N, C-alpha and C positions, 0 to 999 in steps of 0.2 A: 525453175525458180521464178521466171518472169513470163507472163502471158504474152506470147509473140503477137497475138492479135492486136493488142494495145500498141505495141511497137510498130506494127504495120500500118495501123490506122493513123497514128501520129506522124509517121515518117521518121527516118533515122535521125535527122538533125534535131527536130523538136523533141523526140523521145529522149535523146541523149541529154538535152538541156533540162528536160523535166526530171529525169532520173538524177542528174547532178543536184538540182534544187532539193529533191526529196532526200537524198543521202545527207546533205548538209543539215537539213531540218531534223531528220530522223535521228541523227547522232545525238543531238540535244534531247530529243523526246524520249529515246530509249534510256538515256542516262537519268532523266527525270523520273521515268516510270520506275526504275530500280530504286532510286532514292525515296520516292513516295511510298512504295510498297514496303521497303525496309523500315521506314519510320511509321508505318501503319496509318499513313495519310490517305485513306481509302477514297475520299472525295476527289482529290487531285490525281491519284493514281487512275481512277476510273475515267476521269476527264481526258487524261493523257492517252490511255489505252484506246478510248473511243476515237480520239483524233488520229491516232496511228492507224486504226482500222480503215478509216476513210482515205487517208493518204496512201496506204498500201494498195487499196482497191483501185484508186485513181490511176496509179502508175502500172498496175497489172501484176503486182507481186502476189505470188501464190503461197499458200500454206500459213504464212505469218498471220494474216487476218483471222483465220480459223482459230489459231492459238490465242490470239488477242481477244476474240469473242468469248472464249471460255474463261479467260482471266477477267474480262469485263463482267461476266455473269457472277463469278465468285466475289468480285469486289462489291457488287450490289449487295451481297450478303455480309459485307465487311469481313471478308476472309479471302485468303489466296493460298495456293499451294506453291511453296518455293520451287518445287520441281517443274511446275508449269512455267514459271518465270525463267528458270534455267534453260528450258527448251526454247523459249522465245529468244533469249539472248544468244543461244547457239545458232538458231536460224538467222538471226540478224548478222552474226559474225560470218556465216556462210554467204549471206547476201553481199556483204562488203567484199568478200574475196571474189565472188562471182563478178561483181561490178568492176573491180580492179582488173580482172582478166579480160573483160570485154573491150 
């Protein structure tokens, strides 16, 4: 779920703080992404997905950035597949569970 290399490079304490900051910010961003896509606000949805891609990569989160990139490409065409968004949300929920267990 999370790239251990990033964790090792940052050190346990810094990584833990960075992950905590990410999770607080991501909660809002994932909620906004859902609201924007459901209301067909493709400009803000694309901006939010792009922001989340960078945040996920910075903290070393795997798989979610790939799904977000696909959504990002679809949003450029002013379209999205609800199943893709469902998969992203499922991965985010799994990430939350993983972080709580750590």
